[in-house]
N, C-alpha and C positions, 0 to 999 in steps of 0.2 A: 560522095563521101559515105563511109560505112556508118551504121548506127553505133553510137558511142556507148550508150548505157542500156541497150536493149537486152533483157534477160535471155532471150533466145539466141543472141548473137554476141555474147559477152566478150569472148576472145577470138571470135572469127575475124580473120584477116588483120590481126594486131600488127603484123609485119608491115602490111600496107598502110596502116594508120601511122606507124613509125615513119614511113617514107613521107607521108603527108606533113607530119610534124617537122621533119627535116626541111622540107620545101618551104614551110612557113618560116622557120627559123632562118633559113638562108635569105629569104626575101626581107625579113625584118632587119637582118644584119646589113644587107645591101642598102636598105632604106636609111638606116642609121649612119652608115658610112657616107651616103650622099648628103645627109643633113649637116655633115661637118663642113661642107662647102659654104653654107650660110647659117652659121650657128644661131640659134634662137634661145629664148628662155626655156623652151620645151626640151632642149637637147639633153639636159641632165635627167629629166624625168623619163624620156624615151629610152635613154641609155640604161638607166637603172631598171626600168621595166623589162627591157630585153635581157639584161644580165640575170635578173630574178627568174625569168621564164626559162632560160637556158640551164641555170642552176637547178631548177625544179625538175626539168626533163632529165638531166643526168643523175640527179639523186634518185628520181623515180625509177629510172632504168636499173641503177645499181641495186636497189632494194626490192624491186618488183620483177621486171622481165628477166634481168640477168640472173637473179637468184633462182628463179623458176627454171630457166634454161640450164643452169649449172646442175640443178637437181635432176632434171629430166634427160639431159644429153651431156653426160660428163665429158665427152670428147671436145665440147665447145669451151671448156674451162680456160684453156690458154688464150683463146680468142677474147673471151670475156675479160680476162685479166689485162690483156692489152688495152681493151676499151676502157676499163676502169682507170688504168694508168693515164690514158688520154684525158679522162674526166678530171683527174687531179691536176694536170697541166692546164686545162681550160679553166679550172677554178682559180688557179694562180693568176692567170691573165685577167679574169673577171675581178678579182681582188685589186689588182693594179689599176684597172679602169675605174673601179668605184673609188679608190683612193684619189685618183687624178680628179674625179668629179667632185670630191668632197672639200676641196680647198676653197678658201675665201677669196683668193686672188683671181677668180675666174677660171674657166676651163682651158687648160693647155691643149688646144686643138691638135697641134702637131704630134704631141705625145699620145693623145687619145687615138689619133688616126694611125699611128704606128702600131699601137696595141691591137686595135680592131683589125688592121691588115694582117698581123700575125695570127690573130684569132680566126679570121676568115680562111686563111690557108690551112690551118690545122683542122678546122671544122670540116672543110671540104674533103680532105683526106680521111678524116674520122668517119664522117657520114658515109662515104663510099665504102669503106672497109666494113662498117657495121651493117650496111644494107646488103652488101655482097655476101657476108658470112652468116647473117642472122635472119633475114626476112623469111626465107623458106621455113626455117625451124620455128619461128614465131607464128607463122600462118598455120603450121601443123598443130599448134597447141589449142585447137578449138574445144569448146565446152568446159574449159576450166573456169572456176569462179574468179571474179575480179573485173575491174573496169580498165579502160584504156588509161585513165588518169592514175589509177593505182599501179599499173605496170609500166607506164611510160612517163609519169610525172606530170603530164598535162595533156590536154586535147587541143586540137586546132580550133581557134575561135571560129564560130560559124561564118562570120563575115569574111574571113580570110580564104575560104574555099570557093566563094562565089565569084562572078565576074567583077572586074574592076580592080 
């Protein structure tokens, strides 16, 4: 894993860090989907934590990395707009999931499973497109001020990148 807040390496390989965040989000979503097979009291908390992390990532990209790329590389603006549109669709799914989890009658597992399945399919396509179109450009933005969290909304938790 790359240094996250090192002054000498602030934006070095931020595209690679985005990939690491995407890998972590994919793994968390898969873990969340698997937990629907045996729902527990922790399901609601796990789901809300995942939704918040994904939302922070997309909001961070929109206001951080995407804004910077649009300024530095104007030809990427159509790509960035497509990604922002995806972020809006994802936000809608997250709102529906959170609403399903907020009811007093218990968690409607089948509905949550359907929403998360759609989310997983959309995110897989979104992440691939984003990585294909932006990683090289992001990695070229070395030496700019900012941290991974400011540009991508979050950093991969340290325990997520180790074995296990």
